[in-house]
Jmol script that loads the backbone (N, CA, C; Angstrom):
load data "model"
ATOM      1  N   MET A   1       0.843  -1.187   0.000  1.00  0.00           N
ATOM      2  CA  MET A   1       0.000   0.000   0.000  1.00  0.00           C
ATOM      3  C   MET A   1       0.884   1.246   0.000  1.00  0.00           C
ATOM      4  N   LEU A   2       0.544   2.166  -0.819  1.00  0.00           N
ATOM      5  CA  LEU A   2       1.268   3.435  -0.908  1.00  0.00           C
ATOM      6  C   LEU A   2       1.039   4.233   0.373  1.00  0.00           C
ATOM      7  N   GLU A   3       2.107   4.650   1.004  1.00  0.00           N
ATOM      8  CA  GLU A   3       2.020   5.360   2.276  1.00  0.00           C
ATOM      9  C   GLU A   3       2.149   6.872   2.092  1.00  0.00           C
ATOM     10  N   PHE A   4       1.475   7.617   2.964  1.00  0.00           N
ATOM     11  CA  PHE A   4       1.544   9.073   2.942  1.00  0.00           C
ATOM     12  C   PHE A   4       2.994   9.547   3.061  1.00  0.00           C
ATOM     13  N   ASP A   5       3.767   8.899   3.940  1.00  0.00           N
ATOM     14  CA  ASP A   5       5.157   9.310   4.164  1.00  0.00           C
ATOM     15  C   ASP A   5       5.996   9.248   2.893  1.00  0.00           C
ATOM     16  N   GLU A   6       5.711   8.278   2.019  1.00  0.00           N
ATOM     17  CA  GLU A   6       6.456   8.164   0.768  1.00  0.00           C
ATOM     18  C   GLU A   6       6.244   9.395  -0.112  1.00  0.00           C
ATOM     19  N   VAL A   7       4.997   9.817  -0.199  1.00  0.00           N
ATOM     20  CA  VAL A   7       4.672  10.995  -1.014  1.00  0.00           C
ATOM     21  C   VAL A   7       5.217  12.251  -0.341  1.00  0.00           C
ATOM     22  N   ARG A   8       5.073  12.346   0.969  1.00  0.00           N
ATOM     23  CA  ARG A   8       5.587  13.504   1.708  1.00  0.00           C
ATOM     24  C   ARG A   8       7.096  13.648   1.517  1.00  0.00           C
ATOM     25  N   GLN A   9       7.820  12.542   1.614  1.00  0.00           N
ATOM     26  CA  GLN A   9       9.276  12.578   1.439  1.00  0.00           C
ATOM     27  C   GLN A   9       9.649  13.039   0.029  1.00  0.00           C
ATOM     28  N   LEU A  10       8.923  12.557  -0.964  1.00  0.00           N
ATOM     29  CA  LEU A  10       9.208  12.946  -2.340  1.00  0.00           C
ATOM     30  C   LEU A  10       8.952  14.438  -2.544  1.00  0.00           C
ATOM     31  N   ILE A  11       7.870  14.948  -1.979  1.00  0.00           N
ATOM     32  CA  ILE A  11       7.586  16.384  -2.059  1.00  0.00           C
ATOM     33  C   ILE A  11       8.731  17.160  -1.407  1.00  0.00           C
ATOM     34  N   GLY A  12       9.172  16.708  -0.240  1.00  0.00           N
ATOM     35  CA  GLY A  12      10.287  17.359   0.454  1.00  0.00           C
ATOM     36  C   GLY A  12      11.565  17.352  -0.358  1.00  0.00           C
ATOM     37  N   GLU A  13      11.832  16.235  -1.044  1.00  0.00           N
ATOM     38  CA  GLU A  13      13.027  16.138  -1.889  1.00  0.00           C
ATOM     39  C   GLU A  13      12.950  17.114  -3.058  1.00  0.00           C
ATOM     40  N   ILE A  14      11.828  17.115  -3.743  1.00  0.00           N
ATOM     41  CA  ILE A  14      11.663  17.970  -4.921  1.00  0.00           C
ATOM     42  C   ILE A  14      11.772  19.448  -4.533  1.00  0.00           C
ATOM     43  N   LEU A  15      11.169  19.813  -3.403  1.00  0.00           N
ATOM     44  CA  LEU A  15      11.179  21.211  -2.965  1.00  0.00           C
ATOM     45  C   LEU A  15      12.414  21.552  -2.141  1.00  0.00           C
ATOM     46  N   GLN A  16      13.244  20.557  -1.880  1.00  0.00           N
ATOM     47  CA  GLN A  16      14.456  20.740  -1.075  1.00  0.00           C
ATOM     48  C   GLN A  16      14.126  21.390   0.271  1.00  0.00           C
ATOM     49  N   LEU A  17      13.162  20.789   0.956  1.00  0.00           N
ATOM     50  CA  LEU A  17      12.687  21.340   2.223  1.00  0.00           C
ATOM     51  C   LEU A  17      13.521  20.918   3.426  1.00  0.00           C
ATOM     52  N   GLY A  18      14.331  19.905   3.276  1.00  0.00           N
ATOM     53  CA  GLY A  18      15.160  19.452   4.392  1.00  0.00           C
ATOM     54  C   GLY A  18      14.319  19.051   5.591  1.00  0.00           C
ATOM     55  N   ASP A  19      14.667  19.588   6.766  1.00  0.00           N
ATOM     56  CA  ASP A  19      13.968  19.255   8.007  1.00  0.00           C
ATOM     57  C   ASP A  19      12.500  19.666   8.008  1.00  0.00           C
ATOM     58  N   ARG A  20      12.138  20.620   7.166  1.00  0.00           N
ATOM     59  CA  ARG A  20      10.734  21.071   7.107  1.00  0.00           C
ATOM     60  C   ARG A  20       9.813  19.991   6.562  1.00  0.00           C
ATOM     61  N   THR A  21      10.387  18.989   5.887  1.00  0.00           N
ATOM     62  CA  THR A  21       9.577  17.913   5.308  1.00  0.00           C
ATOM     63  C   THR A  21       8.743  17.215   6.369  1.00  0.00           C
ATOM     64  N   GLN A  22       9.308  16.971   7.537  1.00  0.00           N
ATOM     65  CA  GLN A  22       8.599  16.248   8.599  1.00  0.00           C
ATOM     66  C   GLN A  22       7.391  17.011   9.130  1.00  0.00           C
ATOM     67  N   LYS A  23       7.349  18.307   8.899  1.00  0.00           N
ATOM     68  CA  LYS A  23       6.219  19.119   9.366  1.00  0.00           C
ATOM     69  C   LYS A  23       5.041  19.067   8.404  1.00  0.00           C
ATOM     70  N   LEU A  24       5.249  18.512   7.205  1.00  0.00           N
ATOM     71  CA  LEU A  24       4.163  18.415   6.229  1.00  0.00           C
ATOM     72  C   LEU A  24       3.152  17.384   6.702  1.00  0.00           C
ATOM     73  N   ASN A  25       1.887  17.761   6.694  1.00  0.00           N
ATOM     74  CA  ASN A  25       0.817  16.835   7.033  1.00  0.00           C
ATOM     75  C   ASN A  25      -0.234  16.915   5.927  1.00  0.00           C
ATOM     76  N   PRO A  26      -1.253  16.072   5.952  1.00  0.00           N
ATOM     77  CA  PRO A  26      -2.231  16.077   4.862  1.00  0.00           C
ATOM     78  C   PRO A  26      -2.913  17.430   4.621  1.00  0.00           C
ATOM     79  N   GLU A  27      -3.017  18.253   5.651  1.00  0.00           N
ATOM     80  CA  GLU A  27      -3.685  19.545   5.502  1.00  0.00           C
ATOM     81  C   GLU A  27      -2.734  20.672   5.099  1.00  0.00           C
ATOM     82  N   THR A  28      -1.445  20.397   5.021  1.00  0.00           N
ATOM     83  CA  THR A  28      -0.476  21.438   4.674  1.00  0.00           C
ATOM     84  C   THR A  28      -0.747  21.967   3.268  1.00  0.00           C
ATOM     85  N   PRO A  29      -1.015  23.268   3.137  1.00  0.00           N
ATOM     86  CA  PRO A  29      -1.241  23.842   1.811  1.00  0.00           C
ATOM     87  C   PRO A  29       0.061  23.928   1.017  1.00  0.00           C
ATOM     88  N   LEU A  30      -0.050  23.732  -0.288  1.00  0.00           N
ATOM     89  CA  LEU A  30       1.120  23.803  -1.165  1.00  0.00           C
ATOM     90  C   LEU A  30       1.063  25.035  -2.054  1.00  0.00           C
ATOM     91  N   LEU A  31       0.195  25.009  -3.059  1.00  0.00           N
ATOM     92  CA  LEU A  31       0.121  26.118  -4.013  1.00  0.00           C
ATOM     93  C   LEU A  31      -0.169  27.428  -3.301  1.00  0.00           C
ATOM     94  N   GLY A  32       0.700  28.382  -3.504  1.00  0.00           N
ATOM     95  CA  GLY A  32       0.518  29.699  -2.909  1.00  0.00           C
ATOM     96  C   GLY A  32       0.972  29.821  -1.471  1.00  0.00           C
ATOM     97  N   SER A  33       1.377  28.712  -0.861  1.00  0.00           N
ATOM     98  CA  SER A  33       1.774  28.748   0.549  1.00  0.00           C
ATOM     99  C   SER A  33       3.238  28.427   0.774  1.00  0.00           C
ATOM    100  N   ILE A  34       3.801  27.578  -0.061  1.00  0.00           N
ATOM    101  CA  ILE A  34       5.215  27.220   0.050  1.00  0.00           C
ATOM    102  C   ILE A  34       5.938  27.870  -1.119  1.00  0.00           C
ATOM    103  N   PRO A  35       6.804  28.851  -0.834  1.00  0.00           N
ATOM    104  CA  PRO A  35       7.465  29.602  -1.914  1.00  0.00           C
ATOM    105  C   PRO A  35       8.187  28.722  -2.927  1.00  0.00           C
ATOM    106  N   GLU A  36       8.729  27.600  -2.471  1.00  0.00           N
ATOM    107  CA  GLU A  36       9.460  26.708  -3.371  1.00  0.00           C
ATOM    108  C   GLU A  36       8.539  25.993  -4.360  1.00  0.00           C
ATOM    109  N   PHE A  37       7.236  25.992  -4.085  1.00  0.00           N
ATOM    110  CA  PHE A  37       6.294  25.237  -4.915  1.00  0.00           C
ATOM    111  C   PHE A  37       5.750  26.131  -6.024  1.00  0.00           C
ATOM    112  N   ASP A  38       6.537  26.255  -7.078  1.00  0.00           N
ATOM    113  CA  ASP A  38       6.136  27.051  -8.234  1.00  0.00           C
ATOM    114  C   ASP A  38       5.810  26.123  -9.401  1.00  0.00           C
ATOM    115  N   SER A  39       5.570  26.684 -10.578  1.00  0.00           N
ATOM    116  CA  SER A  39       5.167  25.873 -11.730  1.00  0.00           C
ATOM    117  C   SER A  39       6.240  24.867 -12.128  1.00  0.00           C
ATOM    118  N   MET A  40       7.499  25.245 -11.988  1.00  0.00           N
ATOM    119  CA  MET A  40       8.573  24.307 -12.309  1.00  0.00           C
ATOM    120  C   MET A  40       8.599  23.154 -11.306  1.00  0.00           C
ATOM    121  N   ALA A  41       8.331  23.451 -10.052  1.00  0.00           N
ATOM    122  CA  ALA A  41       8.298  22.406  -9.029  1.00  0.00           C
ATOM    123  C   ALA A  41       7.131  21.455  -9.268  1.00  0.00           C
ATOM    124  N   VAL A  42       6.004  21.988  -9.735  1.00  0.00           N
ATOM    125  CA  VAL A  42       4.851  21.142 -10.053  1.00  0.00           C
ATOM    126  C   VAL A  42       5.241  20.130 -11.129  1.00  0.00           C
ATOM    127  N   MET A  43       5.889  20.614 -12.186  1.00  0.00           N
ATOM    128  CA  MET A  43       6.305  19.725 -13.278  1.00  0.00           C
ATOM    129  C   MET A  43       7.322  18.689 -12.780  1.00  0.00           C
ATOM    130  N   ALA A  44       8.265  19.125 -11.961  1.00  0.00           N
ATOM    131  CA  ALA A  44       9.267  18.202 -11.409  1.00  0.00           C
ATOM    132  C   ALA A  44       8.601  17.157 -10.518  1.00  0.00           C
ATOM    133  N   LEU A  45       7.615  17.577  -9.732  1.00  0.00           N
ATOM    134  CA  LEU A  45       6.921  16.647  -8.848  1.00  0.00           C
ATOM    135  C   LEU A  45       6.129  15.623  -9.652  1.00  0.00           C
ATOM    136  N   ILE A  46       5.431  16.069 -10.670  1.00  0.00           N
ATOM    137  CA  ILE A  46       4.675  15.135 -11.514  1.00  0.00           C
ATOM    138  C   ILE A  46       5.611  14.084 -12.102  1.00  0.00           C
ATOM    139  N   SER A  47       6.712  14.535 -12.643  1.00  0.00           N
ATOM    140  CA  SER A  47       7.684  13.619 -13.230  1.00  0.00           C
ATOM    141  C   SER A  47       8.234  12.648 -12.183  1.00  0.00           C
ATOM    142  N   ALA A  48       8.570  13.154 -11.011  1.00  0.00           N
ATOM    143  CA  ALA A  48       9.116  12.310  -9.947  1.00  0.00           C
ATOM    144  C   ALA A  48       8.083  11.303  -9.446  1.00  0.00           C
ATOM    145  N   LEU A  49       6.824  11.721  -9.331  1.00  0.00           N
ATOM    146  CA  LEU A  49       5.761  10.810  -8.904  1.00  0.00           C
ATOM    147  C   LEU A  49       5.589   9.681  -9.918  1.00  0.00           C
ATOM    148  N   GLU A  50       5.609  10.033 -11.192  1.00  0.00           N
ATOM    149  CA  GLU A  50       5.470   9.019 -12.238  1.00  0.00           C
ATOM    150  C   GLU A  50       6.616   8.016 -12.174  1.00  0.00           C
ATOM    151  N   GLU A  51       7.812   8.533 -12.026  1.00  0.00           N
ATOM    152  CA  GLU A  51       8.992   7.670 -12.000  1.00  0.00           C
ATOM    153  C   GLU A  51       9.048   6.817 -10.740  1.00  0.00           C
ATOM    154  N   ARG A  52       8.879   7.429  -9.586  1.00  0.00           N
ATOM    155  CA  ARG A  52       9.022   6.725  -8.304  1.00  0.00           C
ATOM    156  C   ARG A  52       7.965   5.641  -8.127  1.00  0.00           C
ATOM    157  N   PHE A  53       6.737   5.934  -8.552  1.00  0.00           N
ATOM    158  CA  PHE A  53       5.640   4.999  -8.303  1.00  0.00           C
ATOM    159  C   PHE A  53       5.181   4.261  -9.554  1.00  0.00           C
ATOM    160  N   ASP A  54       5.953   4.370 -10.640  1.00  0.00           N
ATOM    161  CA  ASP A  54       5.668   3.689 -11.899  1.00  0.00           C
ATOM    162  C   ASP A  54       4.240   3.980 -12.381  1.00  0.00           C
ATOM    163  N   LEU A  55       3.928   5.271 -12.447  1.00  0.00           N
ATOM    164  CA  LEU A  55       2.608   5.725 -12.864  1.00  0.00           C
ATOM    165  C   LEU A  55       2.721   6.566 -14.130  1.00  0.00           C
ATOM    166  N   GLN A  56       1.594   6.756 -14.790  1.00  0.00           N
ATOM    167  CA  GLN A  56       1.532   7.643 -15.946  1.00  0.00           C
ATOM    168  C   GLN A  56       0.287   8.510 -15.795  1.00  0.00           C
ATOM    169  N   PHE A  57       0.498   9.828 -15.713  1.00  0.00           N
ATOM    170  CA  PHE A  57      -0.624  10.750 -15.580  1.00  0.00           C
ATOM    171  C   PHE A  57      -0.940  11.369 -16.926  1.00  0.00           C
ATOM    172  N   ASP A  58      -2.209  11.357 -17.292  1.00  0.00           N
ATOM    173  CA  ASP A  58      -2.650  12.032 -18.507  1.00  0.00           C
ATOM    174  C   ASP A  58      -2.826  13.508 -18.200  1.00  0.00           C
ATOM    175  N   ASP A  59      -2.544  14.361 -19.174  1.00  0.00           N
ATOM    176  CA  ASP A  59      -2.663  15.809 -18.976  1.00  0.00           C
ATOM    177  C   ASP A  59      -4.036  16.215 -18.474  1.00  0.00           C
ATOM    178  N   ASP A  60      -5.085  15.550 -18.965  1.00  0.00           N
ATOM    179  CA  ASP A  60      -6.442  15.955 -18.598  1.00  0.00           C
ATOM    180  C   ASP A  60      -6.837  15.550 -17.174  1.00  0.00           C
ATOM    181  N   GLU A  61      -6.050  14.707 -16.518  1.00  0.00           N
ATOM    182  CA  GLU A  61      -6.388  14.334 -15.144  1.00  0.00           C
ATOM    183  C   GLU A  61      -5.586  15.113 -14.101  1.00  0.00           C
ATOM    184  N   VAL A  62      -4.671  15.948 -14.551  1.00  0.00           N
ATOM    185  CA  VAL A  62      -3.855  16.754 -13.639  1.00  0.00           C
ATOM    186  C   VAL A  62      -4.405  18.179 -13.613  1.00  0.00           C
ATOM    187  N   SER A  63      -4.744  18.640 -12.412  1.00  0.00           N
ATOM    188  CA  SER A  63      -5.287  19.993 -12.270  1.00  0.00           C
ATOM    189  C   SER A  63      -4.674  20.665 -11.043  1.00  0.00           C
ATOM    190  N   ALA A  64      -4.850  21.958 -10.951  1.00  0.00           N
ATOM    191  CA  ALA A  64      -4.301  22.724  -9.832  1.00  0.00           C
ATOM    192  C   ALA A  64      -4.863  22.248  -8.493  1.00  0.00           C
ATOM    193  N   GLU A  65      -6.100  21.773  -8.472  1.00  0.00           N
ATOM    194  CA  GLU A  65      -6.719  21.331  -7.222  1.00  0.00           C
ATOM    195  C   GLU A  65      -5.928  20.201  -6.568  1.00  0.00           C
ATOM    196  N   ILE A  66      -5.290  19.371  -7.374  1.00  0.00           N
ATOM    197  CA  ILE A  66      -4.510  18.253  -6.844  1.00  0.00           C
ATOM    198  C   ILE A  66      -3.368  18.757  -5.974  1.00  0.00           C
ATOM    199  N   PHE A  67      -2.858  19.936  -6.289  1.00  0.00           N
ATOM    200  CA  PHE A  67      -1.677  20.454  -5.606  1.00  0.00           C
ATOM    201  C   PHE A  67      -2.007  21.498  -4.540  1.00  0.00           C
ATOM    202  N   GLU A  68      -3.267  21.555  -4.120  1.00  0.00           N
ATOM    203  CA  GLU A  68      -3.647  22.512  -3.076  1.00  0.00           C
ATOM    204  C   GLU A  68      -3.081  22.118  -1.720  1.00  0.00           C
ATOM    205  N   THR A  69      -3.080  20.808  -1.408  1.00  0.00           N
ATOM    206  CA  THR A  69      -2.536  20.339  -0.133  1.00  0.00           C
ATOM    207  C   THR A  69      -1.701  19.083  -0.358  1.00  0.00           C
ATOM    208  N   VAL A  70      -0.890  18.763   0.626  1.00  0.00           N
ATOM    209  CA  VAL A  70      -0.083  17.544   0.565  1.00  0.00           C
ATOM    210  C   VAL A  70      -0.998  16.319   0.523  1.00  0.00           C
ATOM    211  N   GLY A  71      -2.076  16.360   1.291  1.00  0.00           N
ATOM    212  CA  GLY A  71      -3.024  15.243   1.325  1.00  0.00           C
ATOM    213  C   GLY A  71      -3.697  15.009  -0.017  1.00  0.00           C
ATOM    214  N   GLN A  72      -3.983  16.086  -0.746  1.00  0.00           N
ATOM    215  CA  GLN A  72      -4.607  15.922  -2.062  1.00  0.00           C
ATOM    216  C   GLN A  72      -3.638  15.291  -3.052  1.00  0.00           C
ATOM    217  N   VAL A  73      -2.358  15.638  -2.960  1.00  0.00           N
ATOM    218  CA  VAL A  73      -1.353  14.996  -3.814  1.00  0.00           C
ATOM    219  C   VAL A  73      -1.305  13.510  -3.485  1.00  0.00           C
ATOM    220  N   TYR A  74      -1.237  13.195  -2.190  1.00  0.00           N
ATOM    221  CA  TYR A  74      -1.200  11.793  -1.769  1.00  0.00           C
ATOM    222  C   TYR A  74      -2.430  11.032  -2.270  1.00  0.00           C
ATOM    223  N   ALA A  75      -3.618  11.591  -2.085  1.00  0.00           N
ATOM    224  CA  ALA A  75      -4.849  10.910  -2.501  1.00  0.00           C
ATOM    225  C   ALA A  75      -4.864  10.671  -4.006  1.00  0.00           C
ATOM    226  N   PHE A  76      -4.410  11.651  -4.767  1.00  0.00           N
ATOM    227  CA  PHE A  76      -4.354  11.513  -6.223  1.00  0.00           C
ATOM    228  C   PHE A  76      -3.429  10.369  -6.626  1.00  0.00           C
ATOM    229  N   VAL A  77      -2.243  10.332  -6.034  1.00  0.00           N
ATOM    230  CA  VAL A  77      -1.266   9.292  -6.361  1.00  0.00           C
ATOM    231  C   VAL A  77      -1.775   7.929  -5.893  1.00  0.00           C
ATOM    232  N   ARG A  78      -2.310   7.868  -4.687  1.00  0.00           N
ATOM    233  CA  ARG A  78      -2.850   6.599  -4.156  1.00  0.00           C
ATOM    234  C   ARG A  78      -3.953   6.063  -5.054  1.00  0.00           C
ATOM    235  N   ASP A  79      -4.894   6.920  -5.432  1.00  0.00           N
ATOM    236  CA  ASP A  79      -6.008   6.491  -6.278  1.00  0.00           C
ATOM    237  C   ASP A  79      -5.524   6.040  -7.649  1.00  0.00           C
ATOM    238  N   LYS A  80      -4.556   6.747  -8.203  1.00  0.00           N
ATOM    239  CA  LYS A  80      -4.000   6.361  -9.507  1.00  0.00           C
ATOM    240  C   LYS A  80      -3.296   5.014  -9.398  1.00  0.00           C
ATOM    241  N   ALA A  81      -2.515   4.809  -8.324  1.00  0.00           N
ATOM    242  CA  ALA A  81      -1.820   3.538  -8.126  1.00  0.00           C
ATOM    243  C   ALA A  81      -2.811   2.390  -7.964  1.00  0.00           C
ATOM    244  N   LEU A  82      -3.887   2.622  -7.228  1.00  0.00           N
ATOM    245  CA  LEU A  82      -4.920   1.605  -7.067  1.00  0.00           C
ATOM    246  C   LEU A  82      -5.570   1.260  -8.407  1.00  0.00           C
ATOM    247  N   ALA A  83      -5.889   2.290  -9.181  1.00  0.00           N
ATOM    248  CA  ALA A  83      -6.530   2.092 -10.485  1.00  0.00           C
ATOM    249  C   ALA A  83      -5.637   1.306 -11.442  1.00  0.00           C
ATOM    250  N   MET A  84      -4.329   1.490 -11.288  1.00  0.00           N
ATOM    251  CA  MET A  84      -3.386   0.805 -12.177  1.00  0.00           C
ATOM    252  C   MET A  84      -2.930  -0.536 -11.597  1.00  0.00           C
ATOM    253  N   GLY A  85      -3.421  -0.872 -10.407  1.00  0.00           N
ATOM    254  CA  GLY A  85      -3.074  -2.139  -9.787  1.00  0.00           C
ATOM    255  C   GLY A  85      -1.666  -2.200  -9.231  1.00  0.00           C
ATOM    256  N   HIS A  86      -1.114  -1.040  -8.842  1.00  0.00           N
ATOM    257  CA  HIS A  86       0.258  -0.987  -8.328  1.00  0.00           C
ATOM    258  C   HIS A  86       0.346  -1.117  -6.818  1.00  0.00           C
ATOM    259  N   VAL A  87      -0.764  -1.334  -6.146  1.00  0.00           N
ATOM    260  CA  VAL A  87      -0.701  -1.474  -4.690  1.00  0.00           C
ATOM    261  C   VAL A  87      -1.387  -2.733  -4.247  1.00  0.00           C
TER     262      VAL A  87
END
end "model"
wireframe off; spacefill off
backbone 0.3
color backbone group
């Protein structure tokens, strides 16, 4: 089963948050709240999520709402992994 901590750690790596990564929880806002989380970081995160979890996201299923909170990113990845039979 895909764990929240796996997604949280990947977000921390992409944003280079260091020790701040452990403070991320499902309700932590991303877009507009974490300065490091800009459009380039979104693209890097999508690519890293696809690679790390062996997923493929279609352009039409990726929206800004997914990146509003850490929990929404996790839920999106978890649901995609379940749909693809990766968990």
